[in-house]
C-alpha positions in Angstrom: 11.0 10.5 -43.3 8.8 8.1 -41.3 9.5 7.3 -37.7 9.8 3.5 -37.6 8.7 3.3 -34.0 5.7 5.4 -34.7 4.4 3.3 -37.6 4.8 0.1 -35.7 8.0 -1.3 -37.0 10.1 -3.0 -34.4 13.3 -2.8 -36.4 14.4 -6.3 -35.6 12.9 -9.7 -36.3 14.8 -11.4 -33.5 12.5 -13.7 -31.5 12.1 -12.6 -27.9 11.6 -15.2 -25.2 8.2 -13.8 -24.2 7.0 -14.7 -27.8 7.2 -18.4 -26.9 4.6 -18.0 -24.2 1.5 -18.7 -26.5 3.1 -21.9 -27.8 4.0 -23.1 -24.3 0.5 -22.4 -23.1 -0.9 -24.3 -26.1 1.2 -27.3 -25.3 0.2 -27.1 -21.6 -3.5 -27.1 -22.7 -2.8 -30.2 -24.9 -1.3 -32.2 -22.0 -3.2 -30.8 -19.0 -6.7 -30.1 -20.3 -7.5 -32.8 -22.9 -11.3 -32.3 -22.4 -11.0 -28.8 -23.9 -9.1 -29.7 -27.1 -12.1 -29.4 -29.4 -12.7 -25.8 -28.1 -8.9 -25.2 -28.2 -8.8 -26.1 -31.9 -11.6 -23.7 -32.6 -9.8 -20.9 -30.7 -6.6 -21.6 -32.7 -8.5 -21.3 -35.9 -10.0 -18.0 -34.9 -6.6 -16.7 -33.8 -5.3 -17.4 -37.4 -8.4 -15.6 -38.8 -7.8 -12.6 -36.5 -4.1 -12.6 -37.4 -5.1 -12.3 -41.1 -7.3 -9.3 -40.3 -4.6 -7.6 -38.2 -2.3 -7.6 -41.2 -4.6 -5.3 -43.2 -6.4 -3.5 -40.5 -3.6 -2.9 -37.9 -0.6 -2.6 -40.2 -2.2 -1.6 -43.5 -5.0 0.6 -42.1 -7.6 -1.1 -44.4 -10.9 -1.2 -42.5 -13.2 -4.0 -43.5 -16.5 -5.4 -42.3 -16.6 -8.3 -44.8 -13.5 -10.3 -44.0 -15.7 -13.4 -43.4 -16.1 -13.6 -47.2 -12.6 -15.0 -47.5 -12.9 -17.2 -44.4 -16.2 -18.7 -45.7 -15.0 -19.0 -49.3 -12.0 -21.0 -48.0 -14.2 -23.1 -45.9 -16.5 -23.9 -48.8 -13.6 -24.5 -51.1 -12.1 -27.1 -48.7 -15.5 -28.7 -48.2 -16.4 -29.0 -51.9 -12.9 -30.2 -52.7 -13.1 -32.9 -50.0 -16.5 -34.2 -51.3 -15.9 -34.1 -55.0 -12.1 -34.6 -55.4 -10.1 -35.7 -52.4 -10.3 -35.7 -48.6 -6.6 -35.1 -48.2 -6.5 -32.3 -45.6 -3.2 -30.8 -46.7 -4.4 -30.6 -50.4 -7.7 -29.2 -49.1 -5.9 -26.4 -47.3 -3.9 -25.5 -50.4 -7.2 -25.3 -52.3 -8.8 -23.2 -49.6 -5.7 -20.8 -49.6 -5.6 -20.5 -53.4 -9.4 -19.9 -53.7 -9.5 -17.3 -51.0 -6.3 -15.7 -52.3 -7.7 -15.3 -55.8 -10.9 -13.9 -54.5 -9.0 -11.5 -52.3 -6.9 -10.4 -55.2 -9.9 -9.9 -57.6 -12.0 -8.1 -55.1 -9.1 -6.1 -53.6 -8.2 -4.8 -57.0 -11.6 -3.1 -57.0 -12.3 -2.0 -53.5 -8.7 -0.7 -52.7 -9.2 2.0 -55.3 -11.7 3.6 -52.9 -11.3 5.0 -49.4 -13.3 5.6 -46.3 -17.0 4.8 -46.3 -17.0 3.7 -49.9 -14.4 1.0 -49.1 -16.3 -0.1 -46.0 -19.5 -0.4 -48.0 -17.8 -2.4 -50.8 -16.4 -4.9 -48.3 -19.9 -5.5 -47.0 -21.3 -5.8 -50.5 -18.7 -8.4 -51.4 -19.5 -10.4 -48.3 -23.2 -10.2 -49.1 -22.7 -11.3 -52.7 -20.6 -14.3 -51.6 -23.2 -15.2 -49.0 -26.0 -15.2 -51.6 -24.0 -17.3 -54.0 -23.5 -19.9 -51.3 -27.1 -19.7 -50.4 -28.5 -20.1 -53.9 -26.0 -22.5 -55.4 -27.5 -25.5 -53.6 -26.0 -28.1 -56.0 -22.5 -27.3 -54.8 -22.8 -25.6 -51.4 -25.9 -27.3 -50.1 -27.6 -24.0 -49.7 -29.1 -23.3 -46.3 -28.4 -26.9 -45.2 -24.7 -26.6 -45.8 -22.3 -29.5 -46.4 -22.6 -32.3 -43.9 -20.2 -35.2 -43.1 -17.4 -33.8 -45.2 -15.0 -36.7 -45.7 -11.6 -35.8 -44.3 -8.7 -38.3 -44.5 -6.1 -38.7 -41.8 -3.3 -36.1 -41.8 -0.4 -37.6 -43.8 -2.3 -40.8 -43.9 -1.5 -41.4 -40.2 -3.3 -39.1 -37.8 -7.1 -39.4 -37.9 -9.4 -36.7 -36.7 -11.5 -37.9 -33.8 -14.1 -36.6 -31.4 -11.5 -35.9 -28.7 -9.8 -33.2 -30.8 -6.2 -34.3 -30.3 -5.2 -34.4 -34.0 -7.3 -31.3 -34.8 -5.7 -29.2 -32.1 -2.1 -30.1 -33.1 -2.9 -29.8 -36.8 -4.4 -26.3 -36.3 -1.6 -25.3 -34.0 1.0 -26.2 -36.6 -0.8 -24.3 -39.4 -1.2 -21.3 -37.0 2.6 -21.4 -36.4 3.2 -21.2 -40.1 0.7 -18.3 -40.5 2.2 -16.5 -37.5 5.7 -16.8 -38.9 4.5 -15.4 -42.2 2.8 -12.4 -40.7 5.7 -11.7 -38.3 8.2 -11.9 -41.2 6.1 -9.5 -43.3 5.7 -7.0 -40.4 9.4 -6.9 -39.8 10.3 -6.7 -43.5 10.8 -3.6 -45.7 7.4 -4.5 -47.2 5.9 -4.2 -43.8 7.5 -0.8 -43.2 6.1 0.5 -46.4 2.7 -1.0 -45.7 2.7 0.8 -42.3 3.8 4.0 -44.1 0.7 3.8 -46.4 -1.4 3.6 -43.3 0.2 6.7 -41.8 0.4 8.9 -44.8 -0.3 7.5 -48.3 0.2 10.9 -49.9 3.8 11.1 -48.7 4.4 7.5 -49.7 3.2 8.3 -53.2 5.6 11.3 -53.2 8.6 9.2 -52.4 7.7 6.8 -55.2 6.2 3.9 -53.1 3.7 1.7 -55.0 0.9 2.3 -52.4 -1.9 0.6 -54.3 0.1 -2.6 -55.0 1.5 -2.7 -51.4 -2.1 -2.7 -50.2 -3.3 -5.2 -52.8 -0.7 -7.7 -52.0 -1.2 -7.4 -48.3 -5.0 -7.8 -48.9 -4.4 -10.9 -50.9 -2.1 -12.4 -48.3 -4.7 -11.6 -45.6 -7.5 -13.2 -47.6 -5.3 -16.3 -48.2 -4.7 -16.7 -44.5 -8.4 -16.2 -43.8 -9.2 -18.9 -46.3 -6.8 -21.3 -44.6 -8.5 -20.6 -41.3 -11.9 -21.4 -43.0 -10.5 -24.6 -44.5 -9.3 -25.7 -41.0 -12.8 -25.1 -39.6 -14.4 -27.3 -42.3 -11.8 -30.0 -41.8 -12.0 -30.2 -38.0 -15.8 -30.1 -37.8 -16.5 -31.9 -41.1 -19.2 -29.4 -41.7 -19.6 -26.0 -43.4 -22.7 -23.8 -43.4 -23.7 -20.2 -44.2 -22.7 -19.0 -40.8 -19.1 -18.9 -41.9 -20.0 -16.1 -44.3 -22.3 -14.1 -42.1 -21.8 -10.4 -41.1 -21.8 -11.6 -37.4 -18.6 -13.5 -38.1 -16.8 -10.4 -39.4 -18.2 -8.2 -36.6 -17.1 -10.6 -33.9 -13.7 -10.9 -35.4 -13.2 -7.2 -35.3 -14.3 -7.1 -31.7 -11.8 -9.8 -30.8 -9.0 -7.9 -32.4 -9.9 -4.7 -30.7 -10.2 -6.6 -27.4 -6.7 -8.1 -27.7 -5.0 -5.1 -29.3 -4.7 -3.9 -32.9 -1.3 -3.8 -34.6 0.3 -6.0 -31.9 0.4 -9.5 -33.6 -0.2 -11.1 -30.3 -3.4 -9.1 -29.8 -4.8 -11.6 -32.3 -3.9 -14.3 -29.9 -5.2 -12.7 -26.7 -8.5 -11.3 -28.1 -10.0 -14.5 -29.5 -8.9 -16.5 -26.5 -10.5 -14.1 -24.0 -13.7 -13.5 -26.1 -14.4 -17.2 -26.8 -13.6 -18.4 -23.2 -15.8 -15.5 -21.8 -18.5 -16.4 -24.3 -18.4 -20.1 -23.4 -18.5 -19.3 -19.7 -21.2 -16.7 -19.8 -23.4 -18.8 -22.1 -23.3 -21.6 -19.5 -24.2 -19.2 -16.7 -26.9 -17.3 -18.5 -27.9 -18.7 -22.0 -30.2 -15.8 -22.6 -28.2 -12.8 -21.4 -24.6 -13.8 -22.0 -24.2 -11.0 -24.6 -24.6 -8.5 -21.7 -21.4 -9.7 -20.1 -19.5 -9.4 -23.4 -20.9 -5.9 -23.8 -19.7 -4.8 -20.4 -16.3 -6.3 -21.1 -16.1 -4.3 -24.4 -17.2 -1.1 -22.7 -14.4 -1.5 -20.1 -11.8 -2.1 -22.9 -12.9 0.9 -24.9 -13.1 3.2 -21.8 -10.0 2.1 -19.9 -7.8 0.1 -22.3 -7.5 1.9 -25.6 -4.8 -0.4 -26.8 -6.7 -3.5 -25.9 -5.7 -6.0 -23.2 -2.1 -6.0 -24.3 -2.0 -2.2 -24.1 -3.5 -2.4 -20.6 -0.8 -4.9 -19.7 1.9 -2.7 -21.1 0.8 0.3 -19.0 0.5 -1.8 -15.9 4.1 -3.1 -16.4 5.4 0.5 -17.1 3.9 1.7 -13.8 5.3 -1.2 -11.9 8.8 -0.7 -13.3 8.5 3.0 -12.7 7.7 2.4 -9.0 10.6 0.0 -8.7 12.9 2.6 -10.4 
């Protein structure tokens, strides 16, 4: 029998007060730092993207270096839909979610039959194929030039996207809240327990009759869907989509962000992107040529002294503090 605590299952979906902290912080940013709302909207989008990766990497143990394929596919789906059919943002998000979800299901059905290095290489291959399709299919995707001036209508016909980012920030925050609730519900459900069990010991899960392959495939599909929604949000808030959304760098940076915050923590997907993007923005202003050096030093520190990411480091510091008080 599996130890629920060991496989990362909290045993209760009851919301703790500390879990409200990210949302309170987001509202404080909205009211107290209006000049940073465009950057804030981008951070929120990447948090949703990281959350989608944590579902399969942290809880499912599915290692991938091609998660940007679904992010970019959703971004292009939203852009093409807005240009050729309708600029309604909510419909565009649905299209992005369905498109990325279908791609995730189709590709996951193939790659999840493999393990280890073969699986890793297949995720890279799929990302490369999607990238080349977007690059060559210029009539639809715009090729290397991308899709510019994507027409996005006001949300619900009332709230127009503007250069100040107020609508974009709140819109992205609401979508993130829905994605967070979905992932949190999955993690605390029997499905989440069995998914974590497949990560720990898939042979034993097979032995007790659990459908390991289908658990992983559905988790992979949900993850791809959330990544597609994040990509759709990026297109809608910037009114542009280019090949960079499908690049390997996007997948690599996302993995770094998740490790930075803490894998298999849910809120590691909140902390990692926030710290990484803010650090990147600050270091790029200080030294446009060598800002990556600062990021590298930060990652070395995390790998050397904070194996569980920044949240793991915070947990150990809190445990030591409480131990001294006790």
